[in-house]
C-alpha positions in Angstrom: 28.5 17.1 -36.8 24.9 16.2 -36.5 25.7 12.8 -35.0 28.0 14.5 -32.4 25.2 16.8 -31.4 22.8 13.9 -31.0 25.3 12.0 -28.8 25.7 15.1 -26.6 22.0 15.5 -26.2 21.5 11.8 -25.6 24.2 11.9 -22.9 22.6 14.8 -21.2 19.2 12.9 -21.2 20.8 9.7 -19.8 22.6 11.7 -17.1 19.3 13.4 -16.1 17.6 10.0 -16.0 20.3 8.5 -13.8 20.1 11.4 -11.4 16.3 11.4 -11.4 16.3 7.6 -10.8 18.8 7.8 -7.9 16.9 10.7 -6.2 13.5 9.2 -6.8 14.6 5.8 -5.4 16.1 7.5 -2.3 13.0 9.6 -1.7 10.7 6.6 -2.2 12.7 4.6 0.3 12.4 7.3 2.9 8.7 7.8 2.0 7.9 4.2 2.9 9.8 4.5 6.1 7.7 7.6 7.1 4.3 6.5 5.9 3.9 3.4 8.0 5.7 4.2 11.3 7.5 1.1 12.5 8.8 2.6 15.7 6.9 1.7 18.8 7.6 4.5 21.3 4.7 4.2 23.7 2.7 1.3 25.2 -0.4 2.3 23.1 1.8 2.1 19.9 2.5 -1.5 20.6 -1.2 -2.2 20.0 -0.9 -1.0 16.4 -1.4 -3.4 13.5 1.9 -4.5 11.8 2.3 -3.4 8.2 1.2 -6.8 6.7 -1.9 -7.0 8.9 -2.9 -3.4 8.0 -2.5 -3.9 4.3 -4.3 -7.3 4.3 -7.2 -5.9 6.3 -7.4 -2.9 4.1 -7.6 -5.1 1.0 -10.3 -7.3 2.6 -12.3 -4.3 3.5 -12.0 -2.8 0.0 -12.6 -5.9 -2.0 -14.5 -8.3 0.3 -13.8 -12.0 1.0 -10.7 -13.3 -0.8 -9.0 -16.7 -0.9 -5.3 -17.4 -0.2 -4.7 -17.6 -3.9 -6.4 -14.3 -4.6 -4.5 -12.6 -1.8 -1.2 -14.1 -3.0 -1.9 -12.9 -6.5 -3.0 -9.4 -5.3 0.2 -8.9 -3.3 2.5 -10.9 -5.6 3.4 -13.1 -2.6 4.0 -16.8 -2.2 0.7 -18.5 -0.9 2.6 -19.9 2.1 3.5 -16.3 3.2 -0.1 -15.2 2.8 -1.2 -18.4 4.7 1.0 -17.4 7.7 -0.3 -13.8 7.6 -3.9 -14.7 7.4 -3.6 -17.4 10.1 -2.2 -14.6 12.4 -5.3 -12.4 11.5 -7.6 -15.3 12.3 -5.9 -16.0 15.7 -6.3 -12.4 16.6 -10.0 -12.4 15.5 -9.3 -9.7 12.9 -10.4 -12.0 10.0 -12.4 -15.2 9.7 -12.6 -18.0 7.2 -15.9 -18.1 5.4 -17.4 -20.2 2.6 -17.0 -18.6 -0.9 -20.0 -16.3 -1.3 -20.1 -17.3 -5.0 -20.3 -21.0 -4.2 -16.7 -21.9 -5.1 -14.8 -24.7 -3.2 -12.1 -22.5 -1.7 -12.8 -20.9 1.6 -12.2 -17.2 1.8 -11.0 -14.7 4.4 -13.3 -11.9 5.5 -12.5 -9.0 7.8 -14.3 -9.3 11.1 -16.0 -6.5 13.1 -12.9 -6.4 15.3 -10.7 -6.2 12.2 -12.7 -3.3 10.9 -12.5 -1.6 14.3 -8.7 -2.0 14.6 -8.1 -1.0 10.9 -10.2 2.1 11.3 -8.5 3.0 14.6 -5.0 2.6 13.0 -6.1 4.4 9.9 -7.1 7.4 12.0 -3.8 7.2 13.9 -1.9 7.3 10.5 -4.1 10.1 9.2 -3.4 12.1 12.4 0.3 11.7 11.8 0.0 12.7 8.2 -2.0 15.8 9.2 0.9 16.8 11.4 3.3 16.4 8.5 1.4 18.5 6.1 -0.1 21.0 8.5 1.9 23.9 6.9 1.0 22.8 3.4 -1.7 24.6 1.4 -4.8 22.7 0.3 -3.5 23.0 -3.3 -0.2 21.4 -2.3 -2.0 18.5 -0.6 -4.3 17.9 -3.6 -1.3 17.9 -6.0 0.6 15.4 -3.8 -2.5 13.2 -3.5 -2.9 13.3 -7.3 0.7 12.5 -7.9 0.6 9.6 -5.5 -2.5 8.3 -7.1 -0.9 8.5 -10.6 2.3 6.8 -9.3 0.4 4.0 -7.6 -1.8 3.4 -10.7 1.3 3.3 -12.8 2.8 0.6 -10.5 -0.5 -1.3 -10.6 -0.7 -1.1 -14.4 2.9 -2.3 -14.8 2.3 -5.2 -12.4 -1.2 -5.8 -13.8 -2.5 -5.8 -10.2 -5.0 -3.0 -9.7 -6.1 -2.0 -6.2 -9.8 -1.7 -5.8 -10.7 2.0 -5.4 -13.9 4.0 -4.9 -15.3 5.6 -8.1 -14.3 9.1 -7.0 -10.6 8.0 -6.9 
């Protein structure tokens, strides 16, 4: 009798986990679609950074100069992919190759003034869109959502052993 009860409870738990996983996966898929708008509906939107450029520039701004290997490791990407992405940044004057500030042999990539300007411009564009989405939320709801996202991202980073550099207040 005790064993049958355990199996029933275990079955309920597994069912809840399956439903939770399916719903969470669906919502996360939609979330990534909404957070970095990919649709270009106006001429000015065509000037926006693509997702890979935005994320690379954000990391270079947060962490400082990084080599191809460091970027590949940070994003869990093949170095050839990062090489193509950074080459595009350099061609657009959004990043530049610089000697390793610590004296190493590998050259590193550093965000340029133009890269900072474009990143900040796009960041404000995304923030304005986010403000529209949450305009009817209370400050407490926004703070809870931010805290949950931070916890989620830190859990991913811990699992992958790839922490993102953050400000101390984060």
